[in-house]
Every structure is written in structure tokens, then in C-alpha cells.
C-alpha positions as CSV (number, residue, x, y, z in Angstrom):
1,M,13.8,4.6,21.1
2,S,14.6,0.5,20.1
3,Q,11.9,-1.7,18.9
4,S,10.9,-2.9,22.4
5,R,7.6,-2.0,23.7
6,M,7.0,1.4,24.2
7,P,5.3,2.1,27.9
8,H,2.2,3.5,27.8
9,A,1.7,6.6,26.3
10,Q,-0.9,9.3,27.0
11,P,-3.7,8.7,24.3
12,T,-6.0,11.5,22.6
13,V,-9.0,8.4,22.6
14,G,-10.4,7.0,25.8
15,P,-9.1,3.9,27.7
16,G,-10.3,0.8,26.1
17,D,-11.4,2.8,23.2
18,A,-10.4,1.0,19.6
19,A,-7.5,3.0,18.9
20,D,-5.8,2.5,21.8
21,S,-4.2,-0.3,20.9
22,I,-1.8,1.7,19.1
23,W,-0.1,3.3,21.9
24,E,1.7,-0.7,22.8
25,T,2.8,-1.5,19.7
26,T,6.1,-1.5,18.1
27,M,7.5,0.0,14.6
28,S,7.5,-3.9,13.1
29,E,4.2,-4.8,14.3
30,A,2.7,-1.3,12.7
31,V,0.2,-1.5,10.0
32,T,1.9,0.1,7.1
33,A,-0.9,0.6,4.2
34,G,-1.3,4.1,4.1
35,P,-4.0,5.9,5.8
36,I,-6.7,7.7,3.8
37,A,-7.1,11.6,4.2
38,T,-10.4,13.2,3.6
39,G,-11.0,16.1,2.7
40,V,-13.1,18.3,0.1
41,L,-12.0,19.0,-3.8
42,A,-11.6,23.0,-3.2
43,E,-9.4,23.5,-6.6
44,K,-7.6,21.6,-9.7
45,T,-5.3,21.4,-12.1
46,P,-3.0,19.7,-13.4
47,E,-0.5,21.2,-11.5
48,K,-1.9,21.1,-8.0
49,L,-5.2,20.7,-5.9
50,V,-6.2,22.1,-2.7
51,L,-7.4,19.7,-0.1
52,A,-9.8,21.7,2.4
53,V,-9.8,19.0,5.5
54,L,-13.1,18.5,7.0
55,G,-14.2,20.2,10.5
56,T,-10.8,22.3,10.3
57,D,-9.8,25.9,7.8
58,Y,-6.8,23.8,6.6
59,R,-6.8,24.4,2.9
60,L,-3.9,21.9,2.3
61,Q,-2.4,22.7,-1.3
62,L,-0.7,18.9,-3.3
63,I,0.6,18.0,-6.3
64,P,-2.1,15.2,-7.6
65,I,-0.7,11.8,-8.7
66,G,-3.0,10.5,-11.3
67,Q,-6.1,11.4,-12.8
68,I,-8.1,12.9,-9.7
69,Q,-11.9,11.8,-10.7
70,V,-14.0,14.0,-8.2
71,A,-15.7,17.2,-9.1
72,L,-15.1,20.2,-7.3
73,N,-16.7,20.7,-3.9
74,E,-17.1,16.9,-3.5
75,R,-15.5,14.8,-0.9
76,V,-12.4,13.1,-1.5
77,H,-10.2,10.3,-0.3
78,G,-6.8,9.4,-0.8
79,T,-3.3,9.1,0.4
80,I,-1.1,12.1,1.1
81,R,2.9,11.5,0.6
82,A,5.7,13.8,1.6
83,N,9.3,13.9,2.0
84,A,10.6,15.0,5.6
85,R,13.6,16.8,6.2
86,R,15.3,15.8,9.7
87,V,12.3,14.8,12.5
88,D,12.6,15.5,15.8
89,V,10.8,13.5,18.9
90,I,9.0,15.9,20.9
91,S,7.6,15.6,24.1
92,A,4.8,17.6,24.3
93,G,2.5,19.8,21.5
94,G,-0.2,19.3,19.8
95,R,-0.9,18.1,15.9
96,F,-0.6,20.5,13.1
97,I,0.4,21.5,9.3
98,E,1.9,24.8,8.8
99,P,0.6,26.8,7.2
100,I,-3.2,26.7,7.3
101,F,-3.4,27.6,3.8
102,G,-0.8,26.6,1.4
103,R,1.8,23.8,0.2
104,P,2.6,22.2,4.2
105,R,6.3,23.7,5.2
106,R,6.1,21.8,8.7
107,I,4.1,18.9,10.4
108,Q,3.8,17.7,13.8
109,G,1.9,14.6,15.2
110,R,2.2,11.0,16.5
111,I,3.3,8.2,14.6
112,I,0.4,6.0,13.7
113,A,2.4,3.4,11.3
114,G,5.7,3.0,9.7
115,D,7.4,0.7,7.3
116,P,10.4,0.5,7.7
117,K,12.2,-0.9,4.3
118,A,10.7,2.1,2.7
119,N,12.2,4.3,5.2
120,T,8.7,6.1,5.7
121,L,6.4,6.9,8.8
122,T,3.0,7.9,8.5
123,V,2.4,10.6,11.0
124,L,-1.0,12.0,12.4
125,A,-1.0,15.3,12.1
126,C,-5.0,17.0,11.4
127,V,-4.5,14.3,8.7
128,P,-2.5,11.2,8.0
129,V,0.4,12.1,6.1
130,T,3.4,9.1,4.4
131,V,6.8,10.6,5.0
132,K,9.8,9.8,3.2
133,L,12.7,10.4,5.6
134,M,16.2,11.0,4.7
135,D,18.9,9.0,4.3
136,H,20.7,9.8,7.3
137,Q,17.5,8.7,9.6
138,Q,15.9,4.9,9.6
139,A,11.9,5.1,10.7
140,G,12.6,1.3,12.3
141,K,14.4,3.6,14.8
142,F,11.1,5.7,15.9
143,A,8.4,3.9,17.3
144,V,4.5,3.5,16.8
145,G,2.8,6.5,19.4
146,Q,6.1,8.6,19.9
147,M,5.5,12.8,19.0
148,V,6.9,14.6,16.3
149,S,8.0,17.3,14.0
150,F,9.4,18.0,10.9
151,D,9.9,20.5,8.5
152,V,8.5,19.0,4.3
153,E,10.3,19.9,1.6
154,P,8.3,21.0,-1.5
155,G,6.3,19.1,-3.4
156,A,3.6,17.2,-1.2
157,T,1.6,14.7,-3.1
158,F,-2.4,13.4,-2.9
159,K,-3.1,10.4,-4.6
160,E,-6.7,9.6,-4.5
161,N,-8.2,6.4,-3.7
162,R,-11.2,5.0,-5.7
């Protein structure tokens, strides 16, 4: 889909909610600041951490960027980044990360932001994830509100926001 305004999509929030305004936003108008993922720090080593996503059974194994200051079993806020393989626009399905336990291998969700210059999309699955696209795909050709699905290369990271 081009940079023109999208037709009104079926939101997961009710009409008139503040979040409803994202459904008629073009990629160039989208907020590009990295959305924050929140969870509980279930495990931590210098090489990996496990983020227990609040309200779910998800235990995402991620590579920490920088020092993680939060103690084990405490709430942590940060940005998840990953490299996507080919991103496909889909017409049906829910939001998820596979597998529930371990490193992210497949993500499906709704685009909530993008940065054409950095060639990244931010996708809301069970948590927001900012993904770098492969060189043959351009973030500017996707639109906020589209549902997408893609495989994830090994090495997804988590950077704590302090």
C-alpha cells in the first residue's frame, strides 16, 4: 500500500478511543520513537535475559544491550529490536510471537509505527517489537494499521529504558 491514507481498518479498540487515531495514519506521519515493552525480568546473564510478558505465558529470550539494572523478578521496561526476514502483509489472524518460550522465531501483529530512513517497522504483537527489514523491502511501502507476519533472525535484543 502506498503512502496515501488507509481506509479505516477494524481496530482492536473501540471507536472514539485515543488509540483509534492510528488507524488513519500514513507511515510518514507515524510516531517513530521506539515503543516500550514491559515485563518481569525472569532470568539474567551477560549473554541473555528472559522477559516474562505481563498477563501472558510468554517468556522471551533476548540478548541484553548494555547493563540491565533491574533485579530479578522486578518489572522492567525497554525496547525490543529484531531483524525480520521477508515481511508479508496478511488479511486475517491474531497478534503473537512464536514460540511462547525461547528466542522469537516468528512474529505476527499490527504495524504501529515505521521509520523509512532506518528501514524499520514497529509491530505490536504481544509486546511492541521494532524490526529492521531486509534490503529488498522498504518500510515506506507498508502502512500503519496493516497486519504483517514474518520470521525473525536469531539475535533479538532488549535495551532497558531507565
